[in-house]
N, C-alpha and C positions, 0 to 999 in steps of 0.2 A: 547256762547253769547259774544257780543262785546259792547264796550262803545264808543259813538261818542261825540267828543268835538269840539267846535269852540274856539281854543286857543286865537285868537285875541280878542274875546269878553269875554273870560273866562266862557263861558256857556257850560253846558252839554245838548246836543241835544237829546240823548237817552242813558239810562242806561242799557237797556236790548234789544240789537239789535240782532235779530235772522237772520242767513244767509239763503238765498234761492239761492244757486249757482248751483244746479243740475236741469236737465229738470223737474223732478217731483216736486221739492220744488218750482220752479218758477211757474209752472203750477197751483199748489194749492194756492200759495200766502196766502192771508188772507181769502180766501173763507171758509165759514162755521163758522167764528168767529162772536161773537155777539158785541164785542167792542175791542178797542185797548187802553188799559190803558195808562195814562200818564207815560212817561219814557220808554215805549215799542216801538218796531219798527221792520220792516222787511227790510233787505238789499238784493235787487234782482240784481244779476249779472250773465250774461250780460243783460242789459235792457236799452231801449231808450224811452219807452212809456208804460203806464199801462192803464188798463180798470177797470171799477167798476161794470161790469155786475155780478149780483148775490150777490153784497155786501149789507150790511144792514146799514152802517154808512159812514159818510164822513171821508176823511183822508187828510193830507198834503203830498205832494210829492216833494222830493228834488232830482234833477238830478245831478250826479257827473261824472267827467271825470276820466281817469286813475290815475291822481295825487290826487284824492279826493277833487278837487276844484268844488264848486257849479257852475254849468253851466245853471241851470234852477230851477224855483220854481213854484209850483202850490199849492195854499192854498184852503182848504175846497172843495176838489174834491168830488162831490156828487155821490151816487149810480146811476148806469145806464149811467154814463158819461165816456168819454175817455180823457185822458190827451193829451196835445200836444206831438208831437214827437220831441225830442231834439237830433239833429244829433250828437252833440259833446259828449253826455252822453254815458257812458259805464256801469253805474249802477244807481240804484234808491234806495232811502230810502223812505219807506212808514211809516208815523208817524201819531200820533193822530192829528186830526184837532185842529188847534190853536197853534201847536208847533212852526211853523215858526214865528208867531207874538210874542209868549211868549219868544222865545230865541233871537229875533232880527236878525235872519239869513238873509243874503243878498247874492245875486249873486256875485260870485267872491271870496267868503269866502273859505279859505283853511281849511278843516276839518281834524281831526285826528280820526282814528278808531283803538282803542287799540286791538292788536292781529291780525290786518289785515296783510296779506302778502305784501311784498314790491311791489310797482307798477312797 
């Protein structure tokens, strides 16, 4: 598990971020889950776009580059939809709907992921 912070704002974006860095964990993603509790999230790497086919609830999506800088944001992505493809992104955070607004996360923010390997 990882912890994600926005040090400039002093906010915690996710307290329990689960990695999805293998083919099988990326393929499964959040499928089969009934909810994503506040503070939880999924870090998909590599990733530039996500889909919501088979999902039961909306999520917020944060697109990151290799330096963990926010290069795109999608709030309240609904089931059955596809996110935009963000060319600059190398990974994605899938977070509970409302996380972007609650934390005040903005494009260009430099995030810290505790325990993350060096970029």
